[in-house]
C-alpha positions, -999 to 999 in steps of 0.1 A, spaced: -216 90 -743 -231 62 -723 -214 51 -693 -219 16 -673 -234 23 -641 -267 5 -636 -287 32 -616 -317 21 -636 -333 -13 -626 -335 -35 -656 -362 -54 -637 -384 -24 -634 -373 7 -655 -403 24 -657 -424 34 -684 -450 3 -680 -422 -21 -686 -407 -50 -663 -391 -86 -665 -391 -116 -647 -377 -137 -677 -352 -153 -650 -381 -165 -633 -396 -182 -661 -423 -154 -668 -423 -166 -702 -419 -202 -700 -461 -211 -704 -474 -230 -735 -497 -203 -737 -500 -168 -756 -490 -135 -735 -525 -127 -729 -531 -161 -712 -502 -158 -691 -509 -122 -681 -542 -136 -670 -523 -162 -648 -501 -136 -633 -530 -113 -624 -550 -145 -606 -521 -146 -585 -516 -114 -571 -543 -119 -547 -533 -153 -538 -497 -151 -533 -494 -159 -496 -529 -173 -491 -520 -206 -509 -490 -215 -492 -453 -213 -508 -445 -235 -534 -411 -241 -544 -398 -218 -569 -389 -245 -591 -423 -261 -588 -444 -257 -621 -482 -248 -622 -490 -251 -661 -472 -265 -692 -436 -253 -697 -423 -245 -731 -387 -256 -720 -391 -286 -694 -358 -279 -679 -362 -241 -674 -374 -220 -646 -412 -215 -644 -414 -202 -606 -450 -205 -594 -449 -167 -574 -443 -145 -607 -472 -124 -609 -487 -87 -613 -475 -64 -587 -508 -55 -571 -500 -21 -565 -489 -16 -602 -512 -32 -626 -489 -47 -656 -458 -47 -638 -445 -83 -631 -425 -89 -598 -420 -118 -573 -452 -120 -551 -431 -134 -520 -397 -119 -525 -401 -98 -496 -426 -121 -474 -413 -126 -441 -431 -154 -435 -416 -174 -464 -409 -211 -456 -370 -218 -453 -364 -239 -484 -375 -205 -505 -355 -183 -490 -326 -207 -494 -336 -208 -531 -335 -170 -530 -306 -168 -518 -285 -195 -538 -304 -188 -571 -322 -155 -573 -296 -133 -561 -268 -148 -578 -285 -151 -616 -265 -136 -643 -286 -113 -668 -270 -100 -696 -291 -70 -694 -276 -58 -663 -240 -65 -672 -239 -53 -711 -267 -28 -714 -263 9 -706 -290 29 -686 -296 46 -718 -302 14 -739 -326 -2 -711 -345 31 -708 -352 32 -749 -361 -5 -746 -386 5 -717 -401 35 -739 -400 13 -768 -420 -15 -754 -440 -4 -724 -449 -37 -711 -437 -73 -696 -437 -93 -725 -416 -81 -751 -398 -55 -731 -383 -92 -715 -375 -104 -748 -360 -72 -761 -334 -66 -732 -323 -101 -734 -317 -96 -770 -288 -77 -762 -276 -70 -804 -312 -59 -811 -313 -31 -781 -276 -19 -793 -286 -20 -831 -320 -2 -823 -303 25 -801 -272 31 -828 -303 37 -854 -327 58 -836 -321 87 -808 -355 80 -795 -378 51 -793 -406 73 -809 -385 73 -841 -389 37 -847 -415 34 -873 -448 9 -867 -440 -15 -892 -400 -21 -879 -416 -25 -842 -442 -48 -854 -418 -69 -872 -395 -66 -839 -418 -78 -815 -423 -112 -842 -388 -116 -842 -382 -115 -805 -406 -140 -801 -393 -162 -829 -357 -160 -813 -371 -169 -777 -390 -198 -789 -364 -213 -812 -342 -230 -789 -312 -224 -812 -317 -184 -807 -306 -187 -773 
């Protein structure tokens, strides 16, 4: 039986999966491929262009009152993995450090509190990316249902996985689905 222990990092569980939904990784009025291109382009310029405040937007938002941190990008050391490009930067401006201390470190993520390590790893192995993995682990009921129905992610039929991806995007974009 699973036990709640949080040894697996929900943000970077492995298997090509990562999440920065709390930082607004999906809050762009563009498709996943365009967002990823934006994140890749940021990787080389994180500190070169100075530190914007994490609440400063750089593109049109899907949800105007939600986060879109300009420092979310692809980890230069791990292509395809979203991360904060300045989180560990010792030269970041004080306002950014204050934001991290007051917001980032205290953000409530349901995946940390409501999913077991097994469920997180199941989701990571199933999605193997930053875009759909983030949506899945934040749809707690879907993760619970999948883990109850299938022993291994490889057991999920392709057509069901495709329908799940469509549903996750639909629930995310539908403000009533939150």
